[in-house]
C-alpha positions as CSV (number, residue, x, y, z in Angstrom):
1,M,114.7,62.1,91.5
2,N,112.0,62.4,89.0
3,R,111.0,65.5,87.2
4,K,107.2,65.2,89.3
5,K,109.1,65.5,92.7
6,L,111.6,68.5,91.4
7,T,108.6,70.9,90.5
8,F,107.0,70.2,93.1
9,I,110.0,70.9,95.4
10,I,110.3,74.0,93.7
11,C,107.2,74.9,94.3
12,L,107.1,74.7,97.6
13,L,110.7,76.4,98.3
14,V,109.4,79.1,95.8
15,C,106.1,79.3,98.4
16,L,108.5,79.5,101.3
17,L,111.0,82.3,99.9
18,L,107.9,84.4,99.2
19,T,106.5,83.7,102.5
20,V,109.1,84.7,104.2
21,M,109.8,88.5,102.1
22,F,106.7,89.5,102.9
23,T,105.8,88.3,106.3
24,E,104.8,91.8,108.0
25,N,105.8,93.1,111.4
26,V,102.5,94.7,112.5
27,Q,102.3,96.8,115.4
28,A,99.2,96.8,117.2
29,Q,97.6,100.7,117.4
30,S,94.7,101.9,118.9
31,F,93.2,105.4,117.4
32,D,95.7,107.7,119.8
33,D,99.0,105.7,119.4
34,L,98.7,106.1,115.2
35,I,98.3,109.5,115.1
36,T,101.2,110.1,117.4
37,T,103.1,107.4,115.8
38,L,102.3,109.8,112.4
39,E,102.8,112.9,114.5
40,N,106.2,112.0,116.0
41,T,108.2,109.5,113.0
42,D,110.0,111.6,110.7
43,E,110.2,108.9,107.6
44,M,107.5,106.8,106.6
45,I,107.2,103.9,103.6
46,I,103.9,103.4,101.8
47,K,103.5,100.1,100.1
48,R,100.3,99.2,97.5
49,K,99.0,96.2,98.9
50,W,99.5,92.9,95.8
51,F,96.4,91.8,94.4
52,T,94.2,94.0,95.7
53,L,91.2,95.4,92.8
54,N,91.6,98.9,94.6
55,N,94.3,101.0,95.4
56,S,95.2,100.3,99.1
57,Y,98.1,100.8,100.6
58,A,99.6,99.5,104.0
59,I,101.8,102.0,106.6
60,Y,105.3,101.7,107.7
61,V,107.5,103.2,110.6
62,D,110.5,101.5,111.7
63,K,109.5,98.5,109.5
64,D,106.3,98.0,111.3
65,K,103.2,98.0,109.8
66,V,100.8,101.0,111.4
67,G,98.1,101.6,109.1
68,T,96.9,100.7,106.0
69,V,94.6,103.6,103.2
70,D,92.2,101.4,101.8
71,G,90.8,102.6,98.4
72,K,88.2,102.7,96.3
73,Y,86.8,103.8,93.2
74,I,83.5,105.3,92.2
75,N,82.7,106.1,88.3
76,I,80.8,108.9,89.4
77,T,82.8,110.2,92.1
78,G,86.3,109.4,91.5
79,D,88.5,108.3,94.3
80,V,87.7,107.5,98.1
81,F,90.4,106.8,100.4
82,K,90.4,106.1,104.4
83,L,93.4,106.2,106.6
84,K,92.8,103.5,109.0
85,D,94.8,102.1,112.2
86,T,96.0,98.3,112.1
87,E,92.5,97.5,114.1
88,G,90.7,98.6,111.2
89,Q,89.5,102.3,113.0
90,V,89.1,105.1,110.7
91,Y,91.3,107.6,110.9
92,G,90.4,110.4,108.1
93,S,89.5,109.8,104.4
94,E,89.7,111.5,101.3
95,K,87.1,112.2,98.5
96,Q,87.5,113.5,95.0
97,I,84.7,116.0,94.4
98,K,84.0,118.6,92.0
99,R,86.6,121.5,91.5
100,W,85.7,125.0,93.0
101,N,88.9,126.1,91.1
102,I,89.3,126.7,87.4
103,K,93.3,126.0,87.6
104,L,92.7,122.7,89.2
105,N,92.4,119.4,87.1
106,R,91.4,117.5,90.1
107,L,90.3,118.2,93.9
108,A,89.9,115.7,96.8
109,Q,88.3,116.7,99.9
110,V,90.3,115.4,103.3
111,Y,88.3,114.8,106.2
112,D,88.7,113.8,110.1
113,E,87.6,110.7,112.0
114,N,84.0,112.7,112.3
115,S,83.4,113.4,108.5
116,K,84.3,117.0,109.3
117,T,86.6,118.7,106.3
118,V,89.9,119.5,107.8
119,G,91.4,120.6,104.2
120,Y,91.5,120.0,100.2
121,I,94.2,119.1,98.1
122,G,93.9,120.3,94.1
123,E,95.8,119.2,90.6
124,Q,96.9,121.8,88.9
125,M,95.7,122.2,85.8
126,I,98.9,122.1,83.2
127,N,98.5,125.3,80.1
128,D,101.6,125.9,79.6
129,F,103.5,123.1,77.7
130,F,106.6,124.1,78.5
131,R,105.9,123.2,81.9
132,L,107.6,119.9,83.5
133,G,106.0,118.2,86.0
134,K,102.7,118.1,88.6
135,T,102.2,120.5,91.3
136,F,99.6,120.1,94.0
137,H,98.1,122.3,96.7
138,F,97.1,122.0,99.7
139,Y,94.3,124.1,101.5
140,D,92.8,124.7,105.0
141,S,88.8,124.5,106.2
142,N,88.6,128.0,104.7
143,K,89.9,127.0,101.2
144,D,93.1,129.2,101.5
145,E,95.8,127.5,100.4
146,V,99.1,126.6,102.9
147,G,100.9,124.6,100.7
148,V,102.4,123.0,97.5
149,A,104.0,120.1,96.3
150,K,105.7,120.4,93.7
151,Q,107.6,117.4,91.3
152,K,111.2,117.2,90.9
153,V,111.9,116.5,87.4
154,F,114.6,114.6,85.5
155,R,114.5,112.0,88.2
156,L,115.0,108.3,87.8
157,F,112.6,107.8,90.2
158,S,108.8,110.1,90.9
159,E,110.0,112.7,93.6
160,F,107.4,114.9,95.1
161,V,109.0,118.1,97.7
162,I,105.9,120.2,99.6
163,E,106.5,123.0,100.9
164,D,104.9,126.2,102.4
165,N,104.0,129.2,101.0
166,N,107.2,130.5,102.6
167,G,109.2,128.2,100.5
168,T,109.8,126.0,103.4
169,K,110.4,122.5,102.8
170,L,108.0,119.9,104.5
171,Y,107.6,116.8,103.1
172,K,109.9,114.7,100.4
173,I,107.9,111.8,98.5
174,K,109.8,110.0,97.0
175,Q,109.4,106.5,94.9
176,Q,112.0,103.4,95.5
177,F,113.0,100.4,93.6
178,S,110.6,97.9,94.0
179,L,110.1,94.6,92.0
180,F,106.8,93.7,93.3
181,S,104.6,96.6,94.6
182,S,104.5,100.7,94.2
183,T,107.0,102.1,97.0
184,Y,107.1,105.2,98.5
185,K,109.2,106.8,101.0
186,I,107.9,109.9,102.7
187,T,110.4,112.1,105.2
188,V,108.9,114.5,107.7
189,Y,110.3,118.0,107.7
190,D,107.6,119.8,109.7
191,N,104.0,118.4,109.9
192,S,102.7,121.9,111.6
193,V,101.6,123.1,108.5
194,V,100.5,120.3,106.4
195,P,98.7,117.5,108.6
196,V,101.1,114.6,108.1
197,E,97.9,112.0,106.6
198,Q,97.5,114.4,103.6
199,S,101.3,113.3,103.0
200,I,100.2,110.1,103.0
201,Y,96.7,110.6,100.6
202,L,99.2,112.6,98.0
203,T,100.9,109.5,97.9
204,C,98.3,107.4,97.4
205,I,96.9,109.9,95.2
206,L,100.1,109.9,93.2
207,D,100.0,106.4,92.6
208,A,96.5,106.4,91.7
209,I,97.0,108.3,89.0
210,K,100.1,106.6,88.2
211,Q,98.3,103.1,87.6
212,A,95.6,105.3,85.9
213,E,98.3,106.3,83.2
214,E,99.6,103.1,82.8
215,S,96.4,101.1,82.1
216,E,96.0,104.0,79.5
217,E,99.3,103.2,77.4
């Protein structure tokens, strides 16, 4: 067998292998289906899409793709994320805005499917040299704080725990080992305080910050 044929066969096998590895199980979702699925699951996988100019992600429940978060970066207004079902219908969105709290470094406004404000997610500004890890605060539409996400330090992979104001665990966001794309697992303990979609937005925000920090190195 000559070298050209061998090279062709190897390339063909690699393509077939990649096709098998990245073939997605897509579960058709209507608008109500997506809401029900997200609110009733206790675990989700968020994967950053390959070959995307912006930060876009796929959402998996029980290995089925149930939705996406499509990211867009605008220099003037910052990051914008839209949560969609598999049919492309928008369920909600998140947009970076001018911060109204001096203790926050970044602030995102969260909207429902009708572009009505339903909450805010803010990254705490670090003023203490000895403070380790990032902290994010969750606010309702009245700007009252309802929860906080704190980074667990000294972990091999990034890990955040979201708690309510009483310290009750609501979610855990943990980065997973992956050779091909950024992957995170969200474990849901209680979605009655911080809406489940806001845990998804925070996951995408964390990955976008990580990507930006790595590009600056």
